[in-house]
N, CA, C and O of each residue as an XYZ file, in Angstrom:
536
protein
N      17.675      1.943    -12.141
C      16.955      2.494    -11.110
C      15.886      1.476    -10.770
O      15.287      0.832    -11.632
N      15.672      1.361     -9.421
C      14.619      0.538     -8.890
C      13.559      1.293     -8.248
O      13.837      2.039     -7.309
N      12.215      1.150     -8.724
C      11.144      1.830     -8.142
C      10.279      0.854     -7.389
O       9.595      0.013     -7.974
N      10.324      0.983     -6.071
C       9.573      0.003     -5.220
C       8.094      0.454     -5.117
O       7.861      1.659     -5.212
N       7.159     -0.351     -4.945
C       5.703     -0.079     -4.942
C       5.454      0.899     -6.054
O       4.954      2.002     -5.831
N       5.835      0.455     -7.361
C       5.747      1.347     -8.519
C       4.295      1.719     -8.876
O       4.069      2.758     -9.495
N       3.314      0.891     -8.496
C       1.935      1.209     -8.743
C       1.477      2.486     -8.109
O       0.580      3.176     -8.594
N       2.157      2.792     -6.948
C       1.935      4.121     -6.207
C       2.998      5.210     -6.653
O       2.701      6.385     -6.872
N       4.238      4.694     -6.758
C       5.319      5.746     -7.069
C       5.193      6.410     -8.471
O       5.254      7.626     -8.654
N       5.019      5.515     -9.394
C       4.927      6.174    -10.756
C       3.974      7.286    -10.902
O       4.356      8.384    -11.308
N       2.662      7.032    -10.565
C       1.699      8.283    -10.567
C       2.119      9.545     -9.786
O       1.832     10.691    -10.132
N       2.863      9.189     -8.644
C       3.223     10.308     -7.835
C       4.358     11.244     -8.462
O       4.497     12.432     -8.169
N       5.092     10.583     -9.301
C       6.100     11.315    -10.031
C       5.608     12.524    -10.833
O       6.129     13.640    -10.830
N       4.500     12.129    -11.536
C       3.812     13.225    -12.359
C       2.984     14.156    -11.447
O       2.823     15.341    -11.741
N       2.475     13.613    -10.361
C       1.685     14.432     -9.469
C       2.481     15.458     -8.648
O       1.993     16.508     -8.229
N       3.770     15.056     -8.451
C       4.765     16.136     -7.885
C       4.930     17.213     -8.672
O       4.923     18.316     -8.126
N       5.099     17.125    -10.005
C       5.244     18.226    -10.850
C       3.913     19.087    -10.810
O       3.953     20.290    -10.554
N       2.929     18.524    -11.030
C       1.659     19.197    -11.265
C       1.204     19.980     -9.965
O       0.683     21.094    -10.004
N       1.460     19.273     -8.825
C       1.235     19.889     -7.478
C       1.996     21.121     -7.268
O       1.522     22.204     -6.924
N       3.394     20.813     -7.541
C       4.354     22.098     -7.446
C       3.984     23.194     -8.194
O       3.980     24.321     -7.697
N       3.618     22.946     -9.531
C       3.430     23.987    -10.436
C       2.132     24.705    -10.110
O       2.074     25.921    -10.290
N       1.044     24.004     -9.621
C      -0.172     24.612     -9.295
C      -0.053     25.552     -8.118
O      -0.665     26.619     -8.102
N       0.826     25.112     -7.020
C       0.997     25.933     -5.858
C       1.853     27.138     -6.187
O       1.544     28.222     -5.693
N       2.862     27.037     -6.950
C       3.707     28.195     -7.291
C       3.115     29.199     -8.177
O       3.399     30.392     -8.079
N       2.199     28.676     -9.141
C       1.476     29.604     -9.934
C       0.585     30.509     -9.230
O       0.437     31.668     -9.617
N      -0.034     30.026     -8.184
C      -0.932     30.874     -7.292
C       0.004     31.787     -6.579
O      -0.318     32.973     -6.507
N       1.167     31.373     -6.019
C       2.005     32.438     -5.235
C       2.610     33.426     -6.176
O       2.806     34.577     -5.787
N       2.951     33.016     -7.514
C       3.403     34.147     -8.351
C       2.292     35.107     -8.769
O       2.448     36.323     -8.884
N       1.077     34.399     -9.000
C      -0.013     35.269     -9.434
C      -0.493     36.369     -8.373
O      -0.997     37.442     -8.707
N      -0.283     35.988     -7.130
C      -0.585     36.961     -5.992
C       0.619     37.753     -5.509
O       0.603     38.514     -4.542
N       1.618     37.504     -6.251
C       2.846     38.297     -5.803
C       3.776     37.926     -4.661
O       4.665     38.676     -4.257
N       3.528     36.778     -4.191
C       4.277     36.238     -3.128
C       5.544     35.483     -3.467
O       6.359     35.133     -2.612
N       5.670     35.240     -4.831
C       6.963     34.727     -5.420
C       7.192     35.366     -6.785
O       6.288     35.705     -7.549
N       8.453     35.489     -7.000
C       8.803     35.998     -8.476
C       8.456     34.900     -9.397
O       8.380     33.738     -8.999
N       8.223     35.277    -10.735
C       8.028     34.314    -11.782
C       9.097     33.276    -11.931
O       8.793     32.159    -12.349
N      10.446     33.604    -11.586
C      11.492     32.714    -11.608
C      11.333     31.575    -10.738
O      12.047     30.583    -10.886
N      10.367     31.651     -9.759
C      10.178     30.501     -8.837
C       9.680     29.336     -9.548
O       9.901     28.227     -9.061
N       8.983     29.452    -10.727
C       8.545     28.342    -11.465
C       9.639     27.461    -12.101
O       9.412     26.303    -12.452
N      10.830     28.061    -12.230
C      11.999     27.385    -12.765
C      12.573     26.406    -11.821
O      13.244     25.470    -12.257
N      12.345     26.565    -10.488
C      12.847     25.639     -9.463
C      11.805     24.625     -9.287
O      10.876     24.899     -8.527
N      11.827     23.485     -9.888
C      10.686     22.521     -9.816
C      11.193     21.059     -9.863
O      12.366     20.811    -10.144
N      10.312     20.124     -9.589
C      10.825     18.682     -9.729
C      10.497     18.373    -11.256
O       9.799     19.083    -11.980
N      11.090     17.255    -11.593
C      10.974     16.860    -13.019
C       9.456     16.564    -13.314
O       8.674     16.172    -12.448
N       9.116     16.799    -14.655
C       7.906     16.270    -14.954
C       7.911     14.874    -15.559
O       9.017     14.372    -15.759
N       6.906     14.234    -15.854
C       7.082     12.673    -16.055
C       7.926     12.452    -17.280
O       8.713     11.505    -17.263
N       7.851     13.185    -18.287
C       8.445     12.890    -19.573
C       9.970     13.182    -19.310
O      10.812     12.470    -19.856
N      10.324     14.184    -18.512
C      11.703     14.421    -18.202
C      12.317     13.277    -17.388
O      13.447     12.865    -17.652
N      11.604     12.786    -16.438
C      11.966     11.697    -15.649
C      12.280     10.468    -16.392
O      13.280      9.781    -16.188
N      11.339     10.224    -17.293
C      11.427      8.982    -18.148
C      12.752      9.158    -19.069
O      13.496      8.185    -19.193
N      13.036     10.283    -19.665
C      14.121     10.582    -20.588
C      15.561     10.417    -19.715
O      16.590     10.021    -20.263
N      15.502     10.729    -18.468
C      16.578     10.519    -17.692
C      16.894      9.198    -17.141
O      18.012      8.928    -16.703
N      15.981      8.432    -17.159
C      16.011      6.960    -16.732
C      16.178      6.003    -17.803
O      15.280      5.743    -18.604
N      17.347      5.470    -17.818
C      17.794      4.563    -18.835
C      17.157      3.170    -18.679
O      16.561      2.638    -19.617
N      17.292      2.610    -17.510
C      16.742      1.304    -17.238
C      16.060      1.410    -15.818
O      16.636      1.887    -14.840
N      14.805      0.926    -15.809
C      14.008      0.981    -14.542
C      13.550     -0.492    -14.269
O      13.207     -1.214    -15.205
N      13.550     -0.899    -13.049
C      13.021     -2.064    -12.477
C      11.916     -1.712    -11.642
O      12.087     -1.117    -10.578
N      10.702     -2.075    -12.102
C       9.542     -1.810    -11.381
C       9.170     -2.964    -10.336
O       9.073     -4.119    -10.752
N       8.965     -2.677     -9.021
C       8.630     -3.699     -8.114
C       7.285     -3.369     -7.554
O       7.068     -2.337     -6.917
N       6.354     -4.323     -7.825
C       4.924     -4.051     -7.321
C       4.223     -5.352     -7.230
O       4.460     -6.195     -8.094
N       3.385     -5.605     -6.277
C       2.416     -6.740     -6.213
C       1.408     -6.553     -7.140
O       0.884     -7.525     -7.684
N       1.016     -5.221     -7.428
C      -0.116     -5.099     -8.419
C       0.260     -3.890     -9.365
O      -0.155     -2.743     -9.197
N       1.112     -4.304    -10.395
C       1.665     -3.301    -11.223
C       0.463     -2.614    -12.129
O      -0.523     -3.225    -12.540
N       0.722     -1.367    -12.330
C      -0.237     -0.547    -13.113
C      -0.024     -0.669    -14.696
O       0.907     -1.315    -15.177
N      -0.960      0.001    -15.442
C      -0.842     -0.173    -16.888
C       0.537      0.222    -17.434
O       1.098     -0.446    -18.303
N       1.117      1.452    -16.837
C       2.357      1.921    -17.321
C       3.438      0.949    -17.164
O       4.217      0.723    -18.090
N       3.524      0.327    -15.954
C       4.572     -0.534    -15.682
C       4.466     -1.814    -16.508
O       5.499     -2.315    -16.951
N       3.318     -2.351    -16.731
C       3.130     -3.482    -17.614
C       3.426     -3.226    -19.179
O       3.857     -4.099    -19.932
N       3.137     -1.927    -19.550
C       3.597     -1.556    -20.919
C       5.065     -1.357    -21.088
O       5.596     -1.690    -22.147
N       5.762     -0.829    -20.102
C       7.196     -0.689    -20.140
C       7.891     -2.009    -19.985
O       9.008     -2.113    -20.492
N       7.377     -3.022    -19.352
C       8.115     -4.315    -19.175
C       8.188     -5.052    -20.287
O       8.886     -6.064    -20.218
N       7.556     -4.767    -21.466
C       7.683     -5.435    -22.660
C       7.793     -7.066    -22.409
O       8.721     -7.665    -22.953
N       7.010     -7.661    -21.728
C       6.926     -9.004    -21.524
C       8.038     -9.714    -20.660
O       8.232    -10.930    -20.654
N       8.692     -8.845    -19.982
C       9.761     -9.283    -19.088
C       9.211     -9.085    -17.606
O       9.541     -8.124    -16.911
N       8.385    -10.033    -17.212
C       7.720     -9.888    -15.937
C       8.151    -11.168    -15.068
O       8.051    -12.314    -15.506
N       8.640    -10.854    -13.791
C       9.055    -12.021    -12.919
C       8.053    -11.891    -11.787
O       7.700    -10.808    -11.321
N       7.589    -13.169    -11.350
C       6.728    -13.221    -10.214
C       7.532    -13.790     -9.091
O       8.263    -14.772     -9.222
N       7.343    -13.060     -7.869
C       7.954    -13.436     -6.646
C       7.174    -14.511     -5.956
O       6.053    -14.282     -5.502
N       7.771    -15.718     -5.868
C       7.007    -16.852     -5.288
C       7.004    -16.836     -3.910
O       5.960    -17.149     -3.336
N       8.120    -16.484     -3.180
C       8.253    -16.604     -1.744
C       8.084    -15.183     -1.222
O       8.272    -14.249     -2.002
N       7.751    -14.962      0.011
C       7.692    -13.696      0.617
C       9.083    -13.275      0.943
O       9.928    -14.106      1.276
N       9.345    -11.963      0.851
C      10.625    -11.430      1.176
C      11.236    -11.769      2.556
O      12.455    -11.852      2.710
N      10.423    -11.945      3.466
C      10.913    -12.307      4.772
C      11.396    -13.835      4.910
O      12.106    -14.205      5.845
N      10.928    -14.713      3.852
C      11.319    -15.999      3.869
C      10.180    -16.786      4.737
O      10.306    -18.006      4.840
N       9.158    -16.188      5.319
C       8.253    -16.829      5.980
C       7.224    -17.495      5.032
O       7.048    -17.027      3.907
N       6.596    -18.491      5.433
C       5.589    -19.176      4.606
C       4.225    -18.496      4.915
O       3.949    -18.168      6.069
N       3.453    -18.307      3.971
C       2.032    -17.801      4.273
C       1.250    -18.676      5.078
O       1.178    -19.884      4.855
N       0.669    -18.105      5.998
C      -0.231    -18.802      7.041
C      -1.398    -19.555      6.287
O      -1.903    -19.118      5.252
N      -1.742    -20.621      6.849
C      -2.947    -21.335      6.322
C      -4.179    -20.459      6.574
O      -4.364    -19.946      7.678
N      -5.024    -20.291      5.545
C      -6.173    -19.479      5.626
C      -7.498    -20.357      5.656
O      -7.697    -21.192      4.773
N      -8.355    -20.160      6.639
C      -9.555    -20.970      6.753
C     -10.715    -20.036      6.645
O     -10.858    -19.115      7.449
N     -11.596    -20.272      5.605
C     -12.743    -19.388      5.456
C     -13.887    -20.140      6.086
O     -14.150    -21.303      5.781
N     -14.607    -19.387      7.039
C     -15.698    -19.898      7.724
C     -16.980    -19.146      7.416
O     -16.894    -18.008      6.957
N     -18.127    -19.685      7.631
C     -19.321    -19.015      7.307
C     -19.571    -17.735      8.372
O     -19.040    -17.668      9.480
N     -20.384    -16.849      7.872
C     -20.514    -15.584      8.681
C     -21.378    -15.792     10.019
O     -21.337    -15.023     10.980
N     -22.101    -16.857      9.941
C     -23.059    -16.999     11.074
C     -22.335    -17.501     12.313
O     -21.496    -18.396     12.206
N     -22.625    -16.966     13.457
C     -21.925    -17.241     14.768
C     -20.496    -16.838     14.816
O     -19.705    -17.530     15.458
N     -20.119    -15.809     14.208
C     -18.599    -15.410     14.141
C     -18.107    -15.181     15.432
O     -17.029    -15.684     15.750
N     -18.771    -14.463     16.257
C     -18.154    -14.162     17.677
C     -17.977    -15.457     18.547
O     -16.982    -15.627     19.251
N     -18.919    -16.282     18.460
C     -18.943    -17.447     19.272
C     -17.763    -18.348     18.689
O     -16.977    -18.885     19.470
N     -17.651    -18.503     17.371
C     -16.658    -19.344     16.769
C     -15.263    -18.710     17.083
O     -14.333    -19.470     17.353
N     -15.070    -17.363     17.062
C     -13.794    -16.798     17.494
C     -13.519    -17.097     18.957
O     -12.416    -17.519     19.304
N     -14.559    -16.872     19.867
C     -14.329    -17.179     21.307
C     -13.678    -18.631     21.423
O     -12.671    -18.846     22.098
N     -14.327    -19.556     20.730
C     -13.906    -20.980     20.979
C     -12.534    -21.157     20.332
O     -11.737    -21.921     20.876
N     -12.192    -20.508     19.209
C     -10.897    -20.574     18.668
C      -9.772    -19.965     19.640
O      -8.633    -20.428     19.698
N     -10.200    -18.929     20.357
C      -9.237    -18.242     21.325
C      -9.080    -19.225     22.521
O      -7.964    -19.457     22.987
N     -10.188    -19.788     23.003
C     -10.096    -20.729     24.203
C      -9.199    -21.902     23.742
O      -8.341    -22.284     24.537
N      -9.307    -22.519     22.528
C      -8.583    -23.647     22.016
C      -6.991    -23.133     21.966
O      -6.065    -23.800     22.427
N      -6.866    -22.072     21.445
C      -5.461    -21.575     21.243
C      -4.754    -21.292     22.596
O      -3.577    -21.599     22.782
N      -5.520    -20.700     23.515
C      -4.902    -20.381     24.840
C      -4.516    -21.746     25.576
O      -3.448    -21.830     26.182
N      -5.382    -22.774     25.508
C      -5.065    -24.033     26.040
C      -3.746    -24.603     25.499
O      -3.058    -25.305     26.239
N      -3.391    -24.352     24.336
C      -2.140    -24.794     23.793
C      -0.920    -23.884     24.070
O       0.187    -24.158     23.605
N      -1.154    -22.754     24.866
C      -0.156    -21.961     25.358
C       0.583    -21.150     24.197
O       1.782    -20.869     24.219
N      -0.345    -20.805     23.140
C       0.143    -20.061     22.082
C      -0.485    -18.659     22.028
O      -1.661    -18.629     22.390
N       0.048    -17.520     21.659
C      -0.606    -16.335     21.691
C      -1.538    -16.321     20.392
O      -1.461    -17.120     19.458
N      -2.405    -15.287     20.512
C      -3.343    -15.133     19.336
C      -3.496    -13.642     18.916
O      -3.306    -12.771     19.766
N      -3.813    -13.332     17.711
C      -4.142    -12.073     17.312
C      -5.378    -12.134     16.484
O      -5.548    -12.974     15.601
N      -6.252    -11.190     16.815
C      -7.575    -11.181     16.064
C      -7.806     -9.752     15.657
O      -7.517     -8.776     16.349
N      -8.357     -9.726     14.459
C      -8.727     -8.380     13.884
C     -10.157     -8.333     13.682
O     -10.603     -9.031     12.772
N     -10.950     -7.641     14.361
C     -12.373     -7.492     14.410
C     -12.787     -6.400     13.392
O     -12.258     -5.289     13.440
N     -13.690     -6.694     12.511
C     -14.108     -5.633     11.627
C     -15.310     -4.816     11.994
O     -15.529     -3.782     11.364
N     -16.080     -5.182     12.929
C     -17.141     -4.407     13.431
C     -16.802     -3.871     14.836
O     -16.168     -4.526     15.662
N     -17.301     -2.557     15.052
C     -16.976     -1.978     16.263
C     -17.564     -2.573     17.456
O     -16.910     -2.579     18.499
N     -18.785     -3.098     17.403
C     -19.382     -3.840     18.600
C     -18.778     -5.049     18.916
O     -18.785     -5.396     20.097
N     -18.180     -5.854     17.957
C     -17.595     -7.255     18.309
C     -16.629     -7.230     19.504
O     -16.701     -8.101     20.370
N     -15.714     -6.226     19.557
C     -14.639     -6.388     20.710
C     -15.555     -6.321     22.105
O     -15.304     -7.088     23.034
N     -16.493     -5.474     22.169
C     -17.341     -5.312     23.374
C     -18.082     -6.747     23.662
O     -18.056     -7.264     24.779
N     -18.676     -7.273     22.653
C     -19.401     -8.558     22.725
C     -18.356     -9.646     23.133
O     -18.612    -10.408     24.065
N     -17.234     -9.721     22.474
C     -16.253    -10.720     22.969
C     -15.675    -10.506     24.253
O     -15.338    -11.498     24.899
N     -15.494     -9.275     24.759
C     -15.057     -8.938     26.005
C     -15.954     -9.447     26.994
O     -15.554    -10.074     27.975
N     -17.312     -9.161     26.735
C     -18.357     -9.742     27.701
C     -18.450    -11.233     27.798
O     -18.727    -11.755     28.877
N     -18.239    -11.921     26.752
C     -18.260    -13.357     26.645
C     -17.081    -13.893     27.539
O     -17.216    -14.789     28.372
N     -15.892    -13.222     27.259
C     -14.593    -13.672     27.927
C     -14.760    -13.542     29.456
O     -14.316    -14.439     30.173
N     -15.377    -12.471     29.988
C     -15.567    -12.270     31.289
C     -16.352    -13.128     32.030
O     -16.169    -13.214     33.244
N     -17.326    -13.870     31.388
C     -18.298    -14.762     31.923
C     -17.574    -16.050     32.491
O     -18.234    -16.954     33.002
């Protein structure tokens, strides 16, 4: 069995059982379901583990459980799955961020290459828009 994004998926396996159980117990308690409704349920975590003979955990950030179960057999993925090379990352000082971004956009547009910018503050797009209009 292959569990992708196992750092998220593994905790959800146990959560599915507990969430389903809590919901059905309330329904049974108030008479909206028969007690036999508790028998129709997802596997709890120990049952899931007992039925899984061999598991391949796939995660960029494995959790404690995945690391314990891997018993030292961990492989690191060196290349991205798309085959693309990671882009160059340039870290710049926080001062004059908007001005710096503006000049980077101007420089990029002159080379006839598109650009994508993700702005972290709500006011920055408006500031940048006002600068570009001038």
